[in-house]
Structures are given as C-alpha cells and as structure tokens.
C-alpha positions in Angstrom: 0.0 0.0 0.0 2.9 2.3 0.8 4.4 1.7 -2.6 1.0 2.5 -4.3 0.7 5.8 -2.4 4.2 6.9 -3.3 3.5 6.1 -7.0 0.2 8.1 -6.8 2.0 11.1 -5.1 4.7 11.0 -7.8 2.1 11.0 -10.6 0.2 14.0 -9.1 3.5 15.9 -8.6 4.4 15.4 -12.2 1.0 16.6 -13.4 1.3 19.7 -11.2 4.6 20.6 -12.9 2.7 20.6 -16.2 0.3 23.3 -15.1 2.5 25.6 -13.0 2.4 28.2 -15.8 -1.3 28.9 -15.2 -1.5 32.5 -14.1 -2.7 33.8 -10.8 -5.4 35.7 -12.6 -6.7 32.5 -14.2 -6.7 30.7 -10.9 -8.7 33.5 -9.3 -11.1 33.4 -12.2 -11.8 29.7 -11.7 -12.2 30.2 -7.9 -14.7 32.9 -8.5 -16.8 30.6 -10.6 -16.7 28.0 -7.8 -14.3 25.2 -8.6 -16.3 22.8 -6.5 -19.3 23.1 -8.7 -17.3 22.8 -11.9 -16.2 19.3 -11.2 -19.8 18.2 -11.3 -21.1 16.6 -14.5 -20.2 13.8 -16.9 -16.6 13.2 -17.9 -15.8 11.0 -20.8 -12.4 9.5 -22.0 -10.9 6.7 -24.0 -8.8 4.2 -22.2 -6.0 2.9 -24.5 -5.1 -0.6 -23.5 -2.5 -0.9 -26.3 -4.4 -3.6 -28.3 -7.9 -2.1 -27.6 -9.5 1.2 -26.8 -12.3 1.4 -24.3 -14.7 4.4 -23.9 -15.7 5.1 -20.3 -17.2 8.0 -18.4 -17.7 9.2 -14.8 -20.7 11.2 -13.6 -19.7 13.3 -10.6 -22.2 14.9 -8.2 -21.8 17.2 -5.2 -24.6 17.3 -2.6 -24.8 18.3 1.0 -21.1 18.8 1.3 -20.1 15.4 -0.2 -19.1 14.0 -3.6 -20.5 10.9 -5.3 -19.8 9.4 -8.6 -20.7 6.5 -10.9 -18.9 4.8 -13.8 -20.2 3.8 -17.2 -18.4 1.4 -19.6 -20.9 1.0 -22.4 -18.9 -1.6 -24.4 -19.0 -3.9 -21.3 -22.7 -3.2 -20.6 -21.8 -1.5 -17.4 -23.8 1.6 -16.4 -24.1 3.5 -13.1 -21.5 1.4 -11.4 -20.9 3.0 -7.9 -17.6 4.7 -7.2 -17.1 3.9 -3.6 -14.6 6.7 -2.8 -14.6 10.3 -4.2 -12.0 12.8 -3.0 -11.6 16.3 -4.5 -9.1 18.7 -2.9 -8.1 21.8 -4.7 -7.6 20.6 -8.2 -6.8 17.0 -7.4 -9.4 14.3 -7.8 -9.3 10.6 -6.7 -12.0 8.0 -7.6 -11.8 4.6 -5.9 -13.7 1.7 -7.5 -13.0 -1.0 -4.9 -15.3 -3.6 -6.4 -13.4 -3.3 -9.7 -10.0 -3.2 -8.0 -9.5 0.1 -9.8 -8.4 3.7 -9.1 -8.4 7.0 -11.1 -6.3 10.0 -10.0 -6.1 13.2 -11.9 -5.8 17.0 -12.1 -8.8 19.1 -12.8 -8.5 21.9 -15.4 -11.8 23.5 -16.1 -12.9 21.4 -19.1 -10.6 18.4 -18.8 -9.2 16.1 -16.1 -5.6 14.8 -16.8 -5.0 11.6 -15.0 -4.2 7.9 -14.8 -6.4 4.8 -14.5 -5.0 1.9 -12.5 -6.6 -1.6 -12.3 -5.1 -4.9 -11.2 -1.5 -3.6 -11.2 -1.7 -2.0 -14.7 -1.7 1.8 -15.2 -2.9 3.7 -18.2 -3.1 7.5 -19.0 -6.6 8.7 -19.2 -7.7 12.2 -20.2 -11.3 13.0 -19.4 -13.4 15.8 -21.1 -16.8 17.2 -20.4 -19.6 15.3 -22.1 -23.2 14.3 -21.9 -24.2 11.1 -20.1 -25.1 8.4 -22.5 -28.7 7.4 -22.2 -29.7 3.8 -22.6 -32.3 3.5 -25.3 -34.8 0.8 -26.1 -33.5 -1.8 -28.5 -35.5 -2.3 -31.7 -36.4 -5.9 -30.8 -37.7 -5.1 -27.2 -41.2 -6.5 -27.1 -44.0 -3.9 -27.2 -47.7 -4.2 -26.5 -50.3 -5.3 -27.4 -49.2 -8.8 -26.3 -51.0 -11.8 -27.8 -50.3 -13.8 -24.6 -50.9 -13.6 -20.8 -48.1 -12.3 -18.6 -47.9 -13.5 -14.9 -45.3 -12.8 -12.2 -44.6 -16.1 -10.4 -42.5 -17.5 -7.6 -41.3 -21.1 -7.0 -38.9 -22.8 -4.7 -35.8 -24.9 -5.0 -36.7 -27.3 -2.2 -33.3 -28.9 -2.2 -31.6 -25.7 -0.9 -34.8 -23.8 0.1 -34.1 -21.0 -2.3 -37.1 -19.0 -3.5 -36.9 -17.8 -7.1 -39.0 -15.2 -8.9 -39.8 -15.1 -12.6 -42.3 -14.2 -15.4 -44.6 -16.7 -17.1 -45.9 -16.0 -20.6 -48.8 -18.1 -21.7 -50.4 -18.1 -25.2 -54.0 -17.1 -25.4 -56.4 -19.8 -26.6 -57.0 -23.4 -25.7 -54.1 -25.4 -24.1 -52.4 -27.3 -23.0 -49.2 -25.9 -24.7 -45.6 -27.0 -24.9 -43.4 -25.1 -22.5 -39.8 -24.2 -21.9 -37.6 -22.8 -19.1 -35.0 -20.3 -20.0 -31.6 -20.6 -18.1 -29.1 -17.8 -18.3 -25.4 -17.8 -18.8 -22.7 -17.3 -16.2 -23.0 -14.5 -13.6 -26.0 -13.3 -11.7 -28.5 -12.1 -14.2 -32.1 -11.0 -14.2 -35.0 -12.9 -15.9 -34.4 -11.0 -19.2 -30.7 -12.0 -19.2 -30.1 -8.3 -19.6 -26.7 -7.5 -20.9 -25.2 -4.5 -22.8 -28.7 -3.0 -22.8 -30.1 -6.0 -24.6 -32.8 -8.3 -23.1 -32.5 -11.5 -25.1 -34.7 -13.7 -22.8 -37.5 -11.2 -23.1 -37.2 -11.3 -26.9 -37.1 -15.1 -26.9 -40.1 -15.4 -24.5 -42.1 -12.9 -26.6 -41.4 -14.8 -29.9 -42.1 -18.3 -28.5 -45.3 -17.3 -26.7 -46.6 -15.6 -29.8 -46.0 -18.9 -31.5 -47.9 -21.1 -29.0 -45.3 -21.9 -26.4 -45.4 -21.2 -22.6 -42.2 -19.7 -21.4 -40.8 -19.3 -17.9 -37.8 -17.0 -17.3 -36.5 -16.3 -13.8 -34.1 -14.1 -11.9 -30.9 -15.8 -10.9 -30.0 -16.2 -7.2 -29.6 -12.9 -5.4 -31.0 -10.9 -8.4 -34.4 -9.1 -8.6 -37.0 -11.0 -6.7 -34.9 -14.2 -6.2 -33.3 -15.1 -2.9 -30.1 -17.1 -2.3 -26.4 -16.2 -2.4 -24.8 -16.5 -5.9 -21.3 -16.3 -4.5 -21.6 -19.7 -2.9 -23.3 -21.5 -5.8 -21.7 -23.7 -8.4 -23.1 -24.7 -11.8 -24.2 -27.9 -10.2 -26.1 -26.0 -7.4 -27.7 -23.7 -10.1 -29.0 -26.8 -12.0 -31.4 -27.4 -9.2 -32.8 -23.9 -9.6 -33.5 -24.8 -13.2 -35.0 -28.2 -12.2 -37.3 -26.4 -9.7 -38.5 -24.1 -12.6 -39.1 -27.2 -14.7 -41.2 -28.8 -12.0 -43.1 -25.5 -11.6 -44.1 -25.6 -15.3 -45.3 -29.2 -14.8 -47.7 -28.0 -12.1 -49.5 -25.5 -14.4 -52.7 -26.6 -16.1 -51.9 -24.6 -19.2 -48.8 -26.7 -19.9 -48.6 -30.1 -21.7 -46.6 -32.1 -19.1 -45.2 -34.3 -21.8 -43.6 -31.4 -23.7 -41.6 -29.4 -21.2 -38.0 -28.5 -22.1 -35.1 -26.4 -21.0 -33.4 -23.7 -23.1 -29.9 -22.7 -21.8 -27.6 -20.0 -23.1 -23.8 -20.4 -22.5 -23.5 -21.8 -18.9 -27.2 -22.5 -19.1 -26.3 -24.9 -21.9 -24.4 -26.9 -19.4 -27.2 -26.7 -16.8 -29.9 -28.0 -19.1 -27.9 -31.2 -19.9 -27.3 -31.7 -16.1 -31.0 -31.6 -15.4 -31.9 -33.8 -18.4 -29.3 -36.4 -17.4 -31.1 -37.0 -14.1 -34.7 -36.3 -15.2 -35.9 -38.5 -18.1 -39.1 -36.5 -18.2 -37.4 -33.5 -19.8 -38.9 -33.5 -23.3 -36.3 -31.5 -25.2 -33.3 -29.2 -24.8 -32.1 -26.1 -26.7 -28.5 -25.1 -26.2 -27.4 -21.6 -27.3 -23.6 -21.8 -27.3 -23.6 -24.3 -24.4 -20.0 -25.6 -23.9 -19.2 -29.3 -24.6 -15.7 -29.3 -23.1 -14.2 -28.6 -19.6 -14.4 -25.0 -18.5 -10.6 -24.6 -18.5 -10.5 -25.5 -22.2 -13.4 -23.1 -22.9 -11.6 -20.2 -21.2 -8.2 -20.9 -22.8 -9.7 -20.9 -26.3 -11.9 -17.9 -25.5 -9.1 -15.7 -24.2 -6.8 -16.6 -27.0 -9.4 -15.7 -29.7 -10.6 -12.5 -28.0 -7.1 -11.2 -27.5 -6.3 -11.9 -31.1 -9.5 -10.2 -32.3 -8.7 -7.1 -30.1 -5.3 -6.8 -31.8 -3.0 -8.1 -29.1 0.5 -8.9 -30.5 1.0 -12.6 -31.0 4.1 -12.7 -28.7 2.1 -11.2 -25.8 -0.9 -13.5 -26.5 1.4 -16.5 -26.5 2.9 -15.4 -23.1 -0.6 -15.1 -21.7 -1.6 -18.5 -23.0 1.5 -20.1 -21.4 0.6 -18.7 -18.0 -3.0 -19.8 -18.3 -2.0 -23.3 -19.3 0.2 -23.5 -16.2 -2.4 -22.1 -13.8 -5.2 -24.4 -15.1 -2.8 -27.4 -15.0 -2.2 -26.7 -11.3 -6.0 -26.5 -10.6 -6.6 -29.7 -12.5 -4.0 -31.5 -10.5 -5.2 -30.4 -7.1 -8.2 -31.9 -5.2 -9.0 -28.9 -3.1 -8.6 -25.1 -3.4 -6.5 -24.9 -0.2 -4.0 -27.2 -1.9 -3.9 -25.1 -5.1 -3.8 -21.6 -3.4 -0.1 -21.4 -2.5 1.0 -23.0 -5.8 -1.0 -20.5 -7.9 0.2 -17.5 -5.9 3.9 -18.6 -6.1 3.5 -19.1 -9.9 2.0 -15.6 -10.4 4.6 -13.8 -8.2 7.4 -15.7 -9.9 6.1 -14.3 -13.2 6.4 -10.7 -11.9 2.9 -10.1 -10.5 2.8 -8.2 -7.1 1.6 -10.2 -4.1 -1.7 -8.3 -3.7 -2.7 -8.9 -7.3 -1.7 -12.5 -7.1 -3.9 -12.9 -4.0 -6.8 -11.3 -5.9 -6.3 -13.5 -9.0 -6.1 -16.6 -6.9 -9.3 -15.7 -5.0 -11.1 -15.5 -8.4 -9.7 -18.8 -9.6 -10.5 -20.6 -6.4 -14.0 -19.3 -5.9 -16.7 -22.0 -5.6 -18.2 -21.3 -9.0 -14.9 -21.0 -10.9 -13.3 -24.0 -9.3 -16.2 -26.2 -10.3 -16.5 -24.7 -13.8 -12.9 -25.2 -14.7 -13.0 -28.9 -13.8 -16.4 -29.9 -14.9 -16.7 -32.2 -18.0 -20.1 -31.8 -19.7 -19.6 -34.9 -21.8 -20.9 -37.2 -19.1 -24.3 -35.4 -18.9 -24.5 -35.1 -22.7 -23.9 -38.9 -23.0 -26.7 -39.6 -20.5 -29.3 -37.3 -22.2 -31.8 -39.1 -24.5 -34.3 -36.4 -25.4 -34.0 -34.3 -28.6 -31.5 -31.5 -28.2 -31.1 -28.6 -30.6 -27.5 -27.3 -30.3 -26.8 -23.8 -31.9 -23.5 -22.0 -32.1 -22.6 -18.8 -33.9 -19.8 -19.1 -36.4 -18.3 -15.8 -35.1 -18.6 -16.7 -31.4 -15.3 -15.9 -29.6 -16.5 -17.0 -26.2 -17.6 -20.5 -27.0 -15.8 -21.3 -30.2 -17.9 -23.4 -32.7 -14.8 -25.3 -33.9 -13.9 -26.5 -30.4 -17.5 -27.0 -29.3 -18.9 -28.9 -32.3 -15.8 -31.1 -32.4 -16.6 -32.2 -28.9 -20.3 -32.7 -29.6 -19.4 -34.8 -32.6 -17.0 -36.9 -30.5 -19.9 -37.7 -28.2 -22.1 -38.6 -31.1 -19.5 -41.0 -32.5 -18.5 -42.4 -29.1 -22.0 -43.0 -27.7 -23.8 -43.4 -31.0 -26.2 -40.6 -30.2 -29.0 -39.7 -32.6 -30.7 -37.1 -30.4 -28.3 -34.2 -30.9 -29.0 -31.7 -33.7 -26.1 -29.4 -34.4 -26.5 -26.2 -36.3 -23.8 -23.6 -37.0 -25.4 -20.2 -37.4 -23.4 -18.2 -40.0 -22.2 -14.7 -39.0 -23.5 -14.7 -35.4 -21.6 -14.0 -32.2 -22.1 -15.4 -28.7 -25.3 -13.4 -28.2 -26.5 -14.6 -31.6 -26.3 -11.2 -33.2 -25.1 -10.5 -36.7 -21.6 -9.1 -36.2 -18.4 -8.1 -37.9 -15.7 -9.6 -35.6 -17.5 -11.5 -32.8 -15.6 -9.6 -30.2 -17.6 -8.6 -27.0 -16.7 -5.0 -27.7 -19.4 -5.1 -30.5 -22.2 -6.4 -28.3 -23.3 -3.0 -27.1 -22.9 -1.3 -30.4 -25.1 -3.8 -32.3 -28.8 -2.8 -32.2 -30.0 -6.3 -33.0 -30.7 -8.3 -29.8 -31.1 -11.8 -31.5 -31.0 -12.9 -35.1 -34.5 -13.6 -36.4 -33.4 -16.9 -37.9 -32.4 -18.2 -34.5 -35.8 -17.4 -33.0 -37.5 -19.1 -36.0 -35.3 -22.2 -35.7 -36.0 -22.6 -32.0 -39.7 -22.1 -32.4 -40.0 -24.6 -35.3 -38.0 -27.2 -33.4 -40.4 -27.1 -30.4 -43.6 -27.0 -32.5 -42.5 -30.0 -34.6 -41.8 -32.2 -31.6 -44.0 -35.3 -31.5 
C-alpha cells in the first residue's frame, strides 16, 4: 500500500509541474466561478489498452457537502457502477472503485481532467473531457404491446436448498395445454431477461415463442431481482437445481402439456440443461445456445486466445498469456482442493512478476466455488446420458464458446456413444449473443442494435412446435 501511495503522489506531482504556468489571474477566475461546482457533471475518456481502446465515463455529483460518482463502460454493458470513494481537494481528484479493484487519480483543469487509471496492477493514462451522459435507449427488438399472450409474475422454490426464485410466465392465449420451456441464463448473476449490454435476449425469446404457442418461464438468478439465495456460494451444479425447480413449476401448471416441457440454456445455461436432463428423463427437449461441450478450463483458454487476437494483441504477448493460463489451469486440475492449489498459484504468479496483492486477488477468483467447479467440470458425461431431442446452436463468429472447439466435442460424443438425439446447427455470421456481427468480439455487443438474429428465433420455435 505504501508503494502505491508513493506512486500516486509522484504522478500527481508530475502533473502539477505541467500546469505551474497557469497565471494567478486565471486561478482567481476559476475560484470565483466555484471550482467545487465545476467538477460536477459527466466526464468521458478513451482508455488505450494498447491492443484495444475502451470508452468510459464518470458522472460526478456534489450534494450536502459530499461528492459521489458513478462509472459507465458501455462496451461492457456497465452503467451507473458505484464509485465507492470520491475525493476532490483543490484541483486533485481521486476516484476509488473498490469492487473493480480500480483507481483513477487526476488533475482538474476546467474542461478536462488529466490523470491515470489503474486496475489490477496496470496503469494507463486517461484524459477526461466534459460530455453528456449516455442514455440507454430501447432496442428495436424489445417487445411492445399489445401482447398476444398472458403475462404473470410467479414464484417457485428450489426445495433442495430452500431458495425462493421469482420469474415471469408468458402463456399463449387460446386453448391449451401448450408445450413449455424454461430459460436458463449464462454465467454471472443475471435477471430474468438476461439483460446485458442494454439487450434483453430472454424477453425477446419469450415474446417470440409465446406468440407462437409456447409457454415460457424465465426467472431471476439467485440474489437478483425477486430471487433469494447467495450467488457467491453457488456452483453450476447448485444452479442446476434452480432450473429443475423451474421445470417442476411448469409441470404444475394446467396450461402446460406435461409431456412437452423442455429447457433452453444460453452459455452456462447450456451446461445446466444437460445436467437436469441427465437426471430427469421426463425432460422432453433441450435447446442449447452456445452451451460448452468441453471442460471450463479449455473453454476459457480458447476464448481468451481468440478474444485477445481479435482485439489486436500482438502474437508474442498473446502467447505469453496462453503459457501462463496453461500453467495455472494445470495446477488447478492436479489439485483436489482449493486450499492445496492456493499457495501454488500465488507462487507461480509472483514468480512471473505479479505483485503479491494482485496474485492474491487473482487466486481468489480462480478458487471461488463457481470457478473451481466450472474449470474442472466435464459436460460430456451429462451429454452422453441425455436421451431427449437436443437442438445445439453455435454462432460461427462466437469468440466466447468457439464453434470449432464446441462442435468437435459434440461430434465426438455422437460418435463415441452413437447418439442420434443431438441436432447441431452452426449459425453463420453470429456471435455469442446470436447477433449478426463483424468480428464477434464482445466490444461489439453493445454497439449492435439487434438483440437476437430472427433466424435463431425461428429455428427454435419450429424445433419445439415440430416435436411429437
């Protein structure tokens, strides 16, 4: 901490040297306008990571003698992220983002703030300029009334862990019973719409399917919206019982055809649906949107390599990152418990030049319950046990779950276990969110207005409606 403070002081001192030529008259002018008020507003800048540029902005407010601020990073779908610490003294500003392990320090100069952004041991220059706060707009595919189906807020319980979950049920109008499907989101705690980058894909899916005669249940993940539970303690296996509880809830509804209830999973949800189907032969069908078919460690290694390359990272630096990742995941795979892996991981990272505090933070992430389970879990076992029809879709431009890696693994299962229930479809030109895209890199997700390609919606609807 002492070293960090010395570095910050040095940076501020150097910045001050740059502006010593500002005249006393100018300083008095700014004071007369009220420098405290001038710092308020939206400040936007471009963070140059070397291989990628990232737009971000801070909104700073002053009220009742105290400052507050929020951070927006549109390309990452992050808006109004709280800044836990705001300090403004004279012309120096400091913004602490503890949850992100990030810090910004700078010098205020009327219409700009000249500073540096630090996160996880890396420091980047960041010049901020006055701007207008970006307003999140509705996406073109956001459903709009009138709705040709009934909408009902519901609650159900995962009895195994006594977790109450809240969701939305959409039921077609007319005579039932209807086929039905549960929507299971990807990794991270997400709401029932799977809202990400100002897109609401699960709402779009539910609207399309229910307009086409299918009951849909989408629900808030643990700890989000109306759902209880602690997501920090849950593994993918634990979350599979939330999906199973949703499946059973659909089975209790009179509007639903109990012989035609399935599970649709996106990304991690495409692991979860196979988990449930492997232990529940009454699952009638599965739809997997970019659900991984290999161990989590292999998914992440391929993902990071592809994303860094797409972002323009030099091959030599990408190769160095890959070598470190291979070593870290090999340690995790060889250990039977996080406590056994912790000292080995930290030593490996510090030997590579990472400071002790950052090594501790990285190890904490790798050894969290969810990540530890995900890195080691092999979905092939559940895939092999599943006998119901399963539609497996993957975008050809997906850089998070690569179709080349994924479909090779699915085809291996088909060959090894002589499976005839798996239907593989590569969707040309689509990314991990199943949007039409240029590169497939996540930096595009927010910029693309389309939430989900119409051909994906049509393919899923026809698959369910044609089931016998």
